[in-house]
DSSP file (Angstrom, degrees, kcal/mol; ACC not computed):
  #  RESIDUE AA STRUCTURE BP1 BP2  ACC     N-H-->O    O-->H-N    N-H-->O    O-->H-N    TCO  KAPPA ALPHA  PHI   PSI    X-CA   Y-CA   Z-CA
    1    1 A M              0   0    0      0, 0.0     2,-0.5     0, 0.0     0, 0.0   0.000 360.0 360.0 360.0 122.5  134.9   32.0   73.1
    2    2 A T        +     0   0    0      2,-0.0     2,-0.5     0, 0.0     0, 0.0  -0.857 360.0 176.4-125.4  96.4  133.2   29.6   75.5
    3    3 A D        -     0   0    0     -2,-0.5     2,-0.4     2,-0.0     0, 0.0  -0.869  21.2-142.6 -97.9 128.2  134.3   26.0   75.2
    4    4 A E        -     0   0    0     -2,-0.5     2,-0.5     2,-0.0    -2,-0.0  -0.756  12.3-160.4 -92.2 135.8  132.8   23.7   77.8
    5    5 A V        -     0   0    0     -2,-0.4     2,-0.5     2,-0.0    -2,-0.0  -0.956   0.9-158.1-116.9 130.9  135.0   21.0   79.1
    6    6 A E        -     0   0    0     -2,-0.5     2,-0.4     2,-0.0    -2,-0.0  -0.937   5.3-157.5-112.4 128.2  133.5   17.9   80.7
    7    7 A F        -     0   0    0     -2,-0.5     2,-0.4     2,-0.0    -2,-0.0  -0.848   7.3-171.0-102.9 137.7  135.6   15.8   83.1
    8    8 A T        -     0   0    0     -2,-0.4     2,-0.5     2,-0.0    -2,-0.0  -0.991   6.1-157.7-127.4 138.1  134.9   12.2   83.8
    9    9 A F        -     0   0    0     -2,-0.4     2,-0.6     2,-0.0    -2,-0.0  -0.948  11.8-139.3-116.7 132.9  136.6   10.1   86.4
   10   10 A N        -     0   0    0     -2,-0.5    -2,-0.0     1,-0.0     0, 0.0  -0.804  17.7-137.6 -91.2 121.1  136.7    6.4   86.4
   11   11 A K        -     0   0    0     -2,-0.6     3,-0.1     1,-0.1    -2,-0.0  -0.620  26.5-115.9 -75.9 132.4  136.2    4.9   89.8
   12   12 A P        -     0   0    0      0, 0.0     3,-0.2     0, 0.0    -1,-0.1  -0.218  40.5 -85.0 -63.9 159.8  138.6    2.0   90.3
   13   13 A E        -     0   0    0      1,-0.2     2,-0.2     0, 0.0     0, 0.0  -0.119  67.1 -66.2 -58.0 162.1  137.2   -1.4   90.8
   14   14 A N        -     0   0    0     -3,-0.1    -1,-0.2     4,-0.1     2,-0.2  -0.337  64.3-159.0 -55.1 117.9  136.1   -2.5   94.3
   15   15 A T     >  -     0   0    0     -2,-0.2     4,-2.0    -3,-0.2     5,-0.1  -0.481  30.9-106.6 -98.6 170.3  139.2   -2.6   96.3
   16   16 A E  H  > S+     0   0    0      1,-0.2     4,-2.6     2,-0.2     5,-0.2   0.858 121.6  55.9 -62.2 -35.9  140.0   -4.4   99.5
   17   17 A A  H  > S+     0   0    0      2,-0.2     4,-2.5     1,-0.2    -1,-0.2   0.900 106.0  50.5 -64.6 -40.9  139.9   -1.1  101.3
   18   18 A D  H  > S+     0   0    0      2,-0.2     4,-2.1     1,-0.2    -2,-0.2   0.917 111.7  48.1 -61.6 -43.6  136.3   -0.5  100.0
   19   19 A T  H  X S+     0   0    0     -4,-2.0     4,-1.9     2,-0.2    -2,-0.2   0.911 112.0  49.1 -64.0 -43.0  135.3   -4.0  101.2
   20   20 A S  H  X S+     0   0    0     -4,-2.6     4,-2.2     1,-0.2    -2,-0.2   0.905 110.3  50.8 -63.4 -42.1  136.8   -3.4  104.6
   21   21 A L  H  X S+     0   0    0     -4,-2.5     4,-2.7     1,-0.2    -1,-0.2   0.885 108.1  52.8 -63.4 -38.5  135.1    0.0  105.0
   22   22 A A  H  X S+     0   0    0     -4,-2.1     4,-2.3     2,-0.2    -1,-0.2   0.889 109.0  49.8 -63.5 -39.4  131.8   -1.6  104.1
   23   23 A V  H  X S+     0   0    0     -4,-1.9     4,-2.5     2,-0.2    -2,-0.2   0.911 111.7  48.1 -65.4 -43.2  132.3   -4.3  106.8
   24   24 A V  H  X S+     0   0    0     -4,-2.2     4,-2.8     2,-0.2     5,-0.3   0.928 112.1  49.1 -63.7 -45.7  133.1   -1.6  109.4
   25   25 A E  H  X S+     0   0    0     -4,-2.7     4,-2.2     1,-0.2    -2,-0.2   0.906 112.8  47.7 -61.2 -42.1  130.1    0.5  108.4
   26   26 A E  H  X S+     0   0    0     -4,-2.3     4,-2.2     2,-0.2    -1,-0.2   0.917 112.7  48.7 -65.4 -43.5  127.8   -2.5  108.6
   27   27 A T  H  X S+     0   0    0     -4,-2.5     4,-2.3     1,-0.2    -2,-0.2   0.925 113.1  46.2 -63.0 -46.5  129.2   -3.6  112.0
   28   28 A L  H  X S+     0   0    0     -4,-2.8     4,-2.8     1,-0.2     5,-0.2   0.870 110.2  55.0 -65.8 -35.7  128.9   -0.1  113.5
   29   29 A G  H  X S+     0   0    0     -4,-2.2     4,-1.6    -5,-0.3    -1,-0.2   0.919 110.0  45.3 -61.5 -43.8  125.4    0.2  112.1
   30   30 A K  H  X S+     0   0    0     -4,-2.2     4,-1.1     2,-0.2    -2,-0.2   0.903 113.0  51.3 -66.0 -41.1  124.4   -3.0  113.8
   31   31 A F  H >X S+     0   0    0     -4,-2.3     4,-1.2     1,-0.2     3,-0.6   0.938 111.6  46.1 -60.6 -48.7  126.0   -1.9  117.0
   32   32 A L  H 3< S+     0   0    0     -4,-2.8    -1,-0.2     1,-0.2    -2,-0.2   0.783 104.2  63.6 -68.4 -26.5  124.2    1.5  117.0
   33   33 A A  H 3< S+     0   0    0     -4,-1.6    -1,-0.2    -5,-0.2    -2,-0.2   0.842 113.8  32.5 -65.2 -32.2  120.9   -0.2  116.2
   34   34 A V  H << S+     0   0    0     -4,-1.1     2,-2.2    -3,-0.6    -1,-0.2   0.566  94.1  92.5-101.0 -10.8  121.0   -2.0  119.6
   35   35 A A     <  +     0   0    0     -4,-1.2     2,-0.4    -5,-0.2    -1,-0.1  -0.480  62.1 133.1 -82.1  70.5  122.8    0.7  121.6
   36   36 A D    >   -     0   0    0     -2,-2.2     3,-2.0     1,-0.1     4,-0.4  -0.925  68.3-125.0-125.4 144.8  119.5    2.2  122.7
   37   37 A V  G >> S+     0   0    0     -2,-0.4     4,-2.6     1,-0.3     3,-1.5   0.817 110.2  65.8 -59.3 -29.9  118.4    3.3  126.1
   38   38 A G  G 34 S+     0   0    0      1,-0.3    -1,-0.3     2,-0.2     5,-0.1   0.710  94.2  59.3 -65.4 -19.0  115.4    1.0  125.8
   39   39 A M  G <4 S+     0   0    0     -3,-2.0    -1,-0.3    -5,-0.1    -2,-0.2   0.642 114.6  35.1 -80.7 -14.8  117.8   -2.0  125.8
   40   40 A V  T <4 S+     0   0    0     -3,-1.5    16,-1.4    -4,-0.4     2,-0.5   0.785 116.5  47.9-107.4 -39.3  119.1   -1.0  129.2
   41   41 A Y  B  <  -A   55   0A   0     -4,-2.6    -1,-0.2    14,-0.2    14,-0.2  -0.910  68.4-157.0-112.3 129.8  116.1    0.4  131.1
   42   42 A G        -     0   0    0     12,-3.0     3,-0.1    -2,-0.5    -3,-0.1  -0.314  41.1 -68.1 -91.3 180.0  112.7   -1.3  131.2
   43   43 A Q        -     0   0    0      1,-0.1    -1,-0.2    -2,-0.1     9,-0.1  -0.482  61.2-102.8 -68.3 136.2  109.3    0.2  131.8
   44   44 A P        -     0   0    0      0, 0.0     2,-0.5     0, 0.0     9,-0.2  -0.309  29.2-146.1 -60.4 141.7  108.9    1.5  135.4
   45   45 A I  E     -B   52   0B   0      7,-3.2     7,-3.1    -3,-0.1     2,-0.5  -0.962  14.1-161.7-112.2 120.3  106.8   -0.8  137.7
   46   46 A R  E     +B   51   0B   0     -2,-0.5     2,-0.4     5,-0.2     5,-0.2  -0.880  17.2 169.2-108.7 132.1  104.8    1.1  140.3
   47   47 A K  E >   -B   50   0B   0      3,-2.9     3,-2.0    -2,-0.5     2,-0.3  -0.876  66.6 -54.3-140.3 104.2  103.4   -0.5  143.4
   48   48 A G  T 3  S-     0   0    0     -2,-0.4    -1,-0.0     1,-0.3     0, 0.0  -0.481 121.5 -16.5  65.4-126.6  102.0    1.9  145.9
   49   49 A D  T 3  S+     0   0    0     -2,-0.3     2,-0.4    -3,-0.1    -1,-0.3   0.375 121.4  92.1 -89.9   3.4  104.6    4.5  146.8
   50   50 A T  E <   -B   47   0B   0     -3,-2.0    -3,-2.9     2,-0.0     2,-0.5  -0.832  53.1-169.7-106.4 135.6  107.4    2.4  145.3
   51   51 A T  E     -B   46   0B   0     -2,-0.4     2,-0.5    -5,-0.2    -5,-0.2  -0.989   3.5-166.1-122.2 127.1  108.7    2.6  141.7
   52   52 A I  E     -B   45   0B   0     -7,-3.1    -7,-3.2    -2,-0.5    -2,-0.0  -0.950   3.1-163.1-112.6 129.4  111.1   -0.1  140.4
   53   53 A I        -     0   0    0     -2,-0.5     2,-0.1    -9,-0.2   -10,-0.1  -0.931  19.3-136.1-111.9 108.7  112.9    0.6  137.1
   54   54 A P        -     0   0    0      0, 0.0   -12,-3.0     0, 0.0     2,-0.3  -0.401  30.1-177.7 -63.9 134.2  114.4   -2.6  135.6
   55   55 A T  B     -A   41   0A   0    -14,-0.2     2,-0.3    -2,-0.1   -14,-0.2  -0.911  14.9-164.0-131.9 159.8  117.9   -2.1  134.4
   56   56 A A        -     0   0    0    -16,-1.4     2,-0.5    -2,-0.3   -17,-0.0  -0.979  21.0-125.4-139.0 151.6  120.5   -4.2  132.7
   57   57 A E        -     0   0    0     -2,-0.3     2,-0.5     2,-0.0    -2,-0.0  -0.869  23.9-161.6 -98.8 129.3  124.2   -3.8  132.2
   58   58 A V        -     0   0    0     -2,-0.5     2,-0.4     2,-0.0   -18,-0.0  -0.943   7.3-174.9-114.3 129.7  125.4   -3.9  128.6
   59   59 A F        +     0   0    0     -2,-0.5     2,-0.4     2,-0.0    -2,-0.0  -0.988   5.2 179.5-125.5 130.3  129.1   -4.5  127.8
   60   60 A S        -     0   0    0     -2,-0.4     2,-0.4     2,-0.0    -2,-0.0  -0.990   9.2-172.0-135.1 139.7  130.4   -4.4  124.3
   61   61 A V        +     0   0    0     -2,-0.4     2,-0.4     2,-0.0    -2,-0.0  -0.996   7.1 178.6-130.6 135.6  133.8   -4.9  122.8
   62   62 A M        +     0   0    0     -2,-0.4     2,-0.3     0, 0.0    -2,-0.0  -0.990   0.6 177.4-135.3 145.5  134.8   -4.2  119.3
   63   63 A G              0   0    0     -2,-0.4    -2,-0.0     1,-0.1     0, 0.0  -0.997 360.0 360.0-146.6 150.1  138.2   -4.6  117.6
   64   64 A F              0   0    0     -2,-0.3    -1,-0.1     0, 0.0   -40,-0.0   0.321 360.0 360.0-132.8 360.0  139.5   -4.1  114.1
């Protein structure tokens, strides 16, 4: 005898936790999009025997 049983789960309505998680994911996504080495180091500039690499300091703070 082979009876197949199908289970269905009802996902609860959008909760505050779901909304908070979505905000955190979006914020981290934006942060990681700009956290790129190209944002800190520019293209090298060569003049004779001298090479200058433009750099910038990036400081970021996040809190939840």
